[in-house]
C-alpha positions as CSV (number, residue, x, y, z in Angstrom):
1,M,50.0,34.3,6.7
2,G,50.7,31.1,8.6
3,L,54.2,30.4,9.9
4,A,54.4,27.1,8.0
5,Q,53.7,29.0,4.8
6,V,56.4,31.6,5.6
7,A,58.9,28.8,6.3
8,G,58.0,27.1,3.0
9,I,58.5,30.3,1.0
10,V,61.8,31.1,2.8
11,E,63.0,27.5,2.1
12,Q,62.0,27.8,-1.6
13,H,64.3,30.8,-1.8
14,S,67.2,28.9,-0.1
15,G,66.9,30.9,3.1
16,H,66.3,30.0,6.7
17,M,64.6,31.4,9.8
18,T,65.4,31.7,13.4
19,V,63.0,32.3,16.3
20,S,63.8,34.0,19.6
21,S,61.2,34.3,22.3
22,G,61.0,35.3,25.9
23,V,58.5,36.3,28.6
24,G,58.1,40.0,28.6
25,R,60.3,40.3,25.4
26,G,57.9,39.0,22.8
27,T,58.9,36.8,19.9
28,T,61.3,37.7,17.0
29,F,61.3,35.8,13.8
30,S,64.4,36.5,11.6
31,V,64.4,35.6,7.9
32,Y,67.7,35.2,6.1
33,L,67.8,35.1,2.3
34,L,70.6,34.9,-0.3
35,P,71.8,38.1,-1.8
36,A,69.7,39.4,-4.8
37,S,72.5,38.3,-7.2
38,G,71.9,34.7,-6.0
39,Q,75.6,34.4,-5.1
40,A,76.1,33.0,-1.6
41,S,79.7,33.7,-0.4
42,A,79.5,31.2,2.5
43,Q,77.0,29.3,4.5
44,T,74.8,31.9,6.3
45,E,75.6,32.2,10.0
46,G,73.0,30.5,12.1
47,A,71.8,28.2,9.3
48,P,71.6,24.6,10.4
49,P,74.5,22.6,9.1
50,K,73.4,20.3,6.3
51,Q,74.3,17.2,8.3
52,L,71.7,18.1,10.9
53,L,68.9,18.1,8.4
54,A,66.5,15.2,8.7
55,H,66.1,12.3,6.4
56,G,62.3,12.3,6.5
57,Q,61.9,10.9,10.0
58,T,58.6,11.3,11.7
59,I,58.3,13.2,15.0
60,L,55.3,13.1,17.3
61,L,55.0,16.6,18.7
62,V,52.9,16.7,22.0
63,E,52.1,20.3,23.0
64,D,49.0,22.0,24.4
65,D,49.8,25.6,23.3
66,P,48.7,26.1,19.7
67,D,51.2,28.9,19.1
68,V,54.1,26.8,20.4
69,V,52.8,23.9,18.2
70,D,52.8,26.1,15.1
71,T,56.3,27.4,15.8
72,I,58.0,24.1,16.6
73,K,56.2,22.3,13.8
74,A,57.4,24.9,11.3
75,L,61.0,24.6,12.6
76,L,60.9,20.8,12.4
77,E,59.4,20.9,8.9
78,Y,62.1,23.4,7.9
79,L,64.7,20.8,9.1
80,L,62.9,18.3,6.8
81,Y,61.2,16.2,9.5
82,R,57.6,14.9,9.1
83,V,55.5,16.1,12.1
84,I,52.4,14.6,13.7
85,T,50.9,17.0,16.3
86,V,48.7,16.2,19.2
87,A,47.4,18.5,22.0
88,N,47.8,16.3,25.0
89,G,49.2,13.1,26.5
90,R,46.2,10.9,26.1
91,E,45.9,11.8,22.4
92,A,49.6,11.1,22.1
93,L,49.1,7.5,23.5
94,T,46.5,6.8,20.8
95,I,48.5,8.3,17.9
96,Y,51.7,6.6,19.1
97,R,50.0,3.2,19.1
98,E,48.5,3.8,15.6
99,H,51.8,5.0,14.1
100,Q,54.5,3.5,16.3
101,P,56.6,2.0,13.5
102,D,56.7,5.4,11.7
103,I,57.5,7.6,14.8
104,A,61.2,8.0,15.3
105,L,61.0,10.5,18.2
106,V,58.5,11.9,20.6
107,L,59.0,15.6,21.4
108,S,56.7,16.4,24.4
109,D,55.8,19.3,26.6
110,M,56.3,18.5,30.3
111,V,53.4,20.5,31.7
112,M,50.0,19.4,30.4
113,S,46.7,19.2,32.2
114,D,45.5,15.7,31.4
115,M,48.8,13.8,31.5
116,D,52.2,15.4,32.0
117,G,55.3,14.6,29.9
118,E,56.8,12.4,32.6
119,A,53.7,10.2,32.8
120,L,53.5,10.0,29.0
121,F,57.2,8.9,28.9
122,Q,56.6,6.2,31.6
123,V,53.6,4.8,29.7
124,L,55.2,4.9,26.3
125,K,58.5,3.5,27.6
126,A,56.6,0.5,29.1
127,Q,55.0,-0.2,25.7
128,A,58.1,0.5,23.6
129,P,61.5,0.1,25.4
130,D,63.4,1.6,22.5
131,L,61.3,4.8,22.6
132,K,63.2,8.0,21.9
133,M,61.7,11.0,23.7
134,V,62.8,14.6,24.3
135,P,60.7,16.5,26.8
136,M,60.4,20.3,26.6
137,S,59.6,22.8,29.4
138,G,59.4,26.5,30.0
139,Y,60.6,25.8,33.5
140,P,64.1,24.6,34.5
141,L,64.0,20.8,34.9
142,R,67.0,20.6,37.3
143,E,66.9,17.4,39.3
144,K,63.9,16.2,37.3
145,G,65.9,16.5,34.1
146,A,68.7,14.4,35.5
147,E,66.2,11.8,36.8
148,L,64.5,11.6,33.4
149,L,67.9,11.2,31.6
150,G,68.6,8.3,34.0
151,Q,65.3,6.7,33.0
152,G,66.1,6.9,29.3
153,V,65.0,10.3,27.8
154,E,67.4,11.4,25.1
155,A,67.8,15.0,26.3
156,W,65.5,17.9,27.2
157,L,64.8,21.3,25.7
158,E,64.1,24.5,27.7
159,K,61.6,26.9,26.0
160,P,62.0,29.1,24.2
161,I,63.7,26.8,21.8
162,T,66.0,28.1,19.0
163,L,66.3,26.4,15.6
164,K,69.9,25.6,16.4
165,Q,69.1,23.9,19.7
166,L,66.2,22.0,18.2
167,S,68.3,20.9,15.2
168,H,71.2,19.6,17.4
169,V,69.1,17.9,20.1
170,V,66.8,16.1,17.7
171,S,69.6,15.1,15.4
172,K,71.7,13.8,18.3
173,A,68.7,11.9,19.7
174,L,67.9,10.2,16.4
175,S,71.5,9.3,15.7
176,K,71.7,7.2,19.0
177,K,71.4,3.5,18.5
C-alpha cells in the first residue's frame, strides 16, 4: 500500500504518523490513532499543533530520490499542503515558471546531479526576488547553510526529516512576510 494512501487512511481516522529514519537504522513509521471508544483525552503527543497545519498553500518539492519524494510528499499532504513534485533542478525551473503565482514555497534537495539546490536557488531568486525556499540535505550544511541564509533562504532541513521539524520549518517560512 502506498504511503500516501496510508496517510489518508490515518487522517480519516483522526490520527497522525511520524517518520524516523537513519543510515544503518532503517526507517520507522509510527501510526497514532484515537482510542477505540473514540474519546481523545488530550492532543496526542507528537501530533502537529493545529496552528501549524497548512491553509492549502502549494509547495514545489524538488528531490531526486523517489522514496524521499514519497515520504516528504505524504508528510506535507498530511499537513494539508498541496504538493507538486519534480525530480531535478532543471524540471523545477520549468514548473516554477508555469506555476509561480501558485507556489508558496520551494523545498529542494541540495545534492542533485543536473543542478544542485544552491544553483536552483540562485536562478529562481533572480527571477522571483520574493522566492521562499528551504533546502534539504542529508549532509550537514555548516558554513554553506549560514551563507544561504544570508542570501535569503528561509531555513534548511537536515535529513532525515521528522513531521514536527517539517511542520515547524515550513509553517515559519510561509508566515514570513
